[in-house]
Phi, psi and omega in degrees: 000152175254104193243133173247145182240118178251121180216122188264018191299148183302155193307313186271003188256145175214110175233206185304311183294319178293328173289331175300307183302316176301317181291318186292313186296315180307308183298313180295322169300325180289337180263019173095007181262172180252154179220147169228147185247133178233121184197180178300145166314125173070026183270154173295326175302316175296315188297306196287318182288324178293333169287331177277341175235070187302331181281358184281131171281150176237144173238096181297142179224141176270082186277139178215258193282165193287336178243031178303108184305318186292317173304306177307315176292328179287323179295308184304314179296318183293312183307316178293318189288323182271006180044053177289136176268314185235139169242110173268116183253163181238292189278166177298333174296321181292316182300323184283311182293310179288320177298313180298309185305313177298320182289325169297314179302317172079003179231349176277132179264142184252129172239119181270115185252127179241133178262342184212167177277098181247005176288137187249142174269064179241157182300323183285330178285321177295321176285324191264314188306309177300347181261354189246354180228156188253331178206159177231142168244136172225151182283340189211155177301320180302321176284325173302316180295323179295318190274333179284343179288349180285335171099000184230005175245131180292130185292331183283347170263016175248114183253125175271122181230096176311140178290145176231148180233156184288151179290143167231115179267104183282330173049219175298348185276000184289318179296318179291325179299316192298318176284331178293324185286323174290331169295316184309311179261022178045054173259150173305147179309324181271007182310127164269126190246123173260110190262132176227130187235109183187149176297158186262082174228168193300320187294342185280345169074019182305329182302321186288324178292312177304325177297319179288341186305312184306308179304319176297312179290334169301325178268331179231090185292348176259026176268141172228154183248134181236118177256119178254116178147161171229176180152175188298340175271009185294320181296316179298313181291326179289333181282333180289319177295325182287318182299331175271006176063043181236024180305322190279352180256348178241136179247121174260097191276342180086187183273132180244142172287336182224121185244013184300321176302313182302312184287328178283327186263359174276174182246337176201166176234141185229131192228084188267046184296146168274328179226139175193095172304324178212285176109077177306323179298330177290324174300313177300323180290320178295319174302322180279354171089027175272131167292139190251135163241128186208158178287153173273072184217154180054225186275358184307313174301338176286333183266312189258113178279114189298138183072351182260310176232007171187190181240124171260133183240165168307131176288156177070019186232103173305322182293325175296312175306310182303309183298316180297313182293321180293325172295322178288309178306327181283352180232082183303328180284327174293323175302314183300315180298314178306303182304317180297316186291333185282322168303316176299320181293318169313307190297327183274339189230343189233033174296143178298320184293319180294319179306306186305309185299317180297316172306306177305314181301314179302312182299316178293317178297322184287327175286327182291320183225091184299129177281148175251111192277347185291147177237092187083011186239125183285147179279000000 
């Protein structure tokens, strides 16, 4: 198959769905398919995914409006010239730009991959979306129920494919990583590090963890918090930390291209999200053998088995986060057991190769049998 991925994410932003595209494109190319990347000119998406998939062709686009005829024509021409079979789209804007281009082309099938619920219950969405896409991929049953609940997308055409990530074996390097990580961020050798990997945006709930920190540090004075990620809330979060006189306890490391050291050298992962359809970061923590404390929202319970590889808590509650983290730190053997269980759960259910094969199957099935996504609406 010849597969194109269209993603109109802003130039400086790179998040979970961009990483999903990188993983899927890399895996599909390894299985003998061809991949192409369509995105904003100068975007981090095109640069980062392009480096991981050097054989992939790229089409930089000056994307503005949802129905820009110039962009639609460029996409249509590109799809035809490259003989694209499947166009995988991300945002609502991509559905319209890519979907219209594909329908004009009339041979390209469109698969909508959603990492969060961006389907809108508006007339334009009800009329257009079912007519512009042929299949949908989501990472969790929770997200499937959300979008199907809108009433205009056919349940049978929504495919749940949990995200999978590649294996990394830390082995004997883990003890070295612990020392290296503490030296990298100028932390004490005996520091206990709680890792949070998420963009600094509203839905990730960092503020609740910060509010929980004083009580946790009161019991565990050698605890430090490491935030990986960037985003528009960084200044607000830094100010919150400063107002609590905790600036020496929080490290804002920004967006890193490689976080293997941080995963291998940390002691636990905290994910206090208010909304989370899935959570690739949780898989990374489980694969690294980290015990997890996370909110019981969205698709998280499908990833982290409560009590087996982590503790799930009420969202938007600093008290719940504080209590769970303190309980965990009080039981080192339990932390170790939860971490081991998490790695085993990742290996059994969230392997990278399994995800790629399942995505490949959906793409091929969509080519073989075009799906009709309308539910009670004529095409």
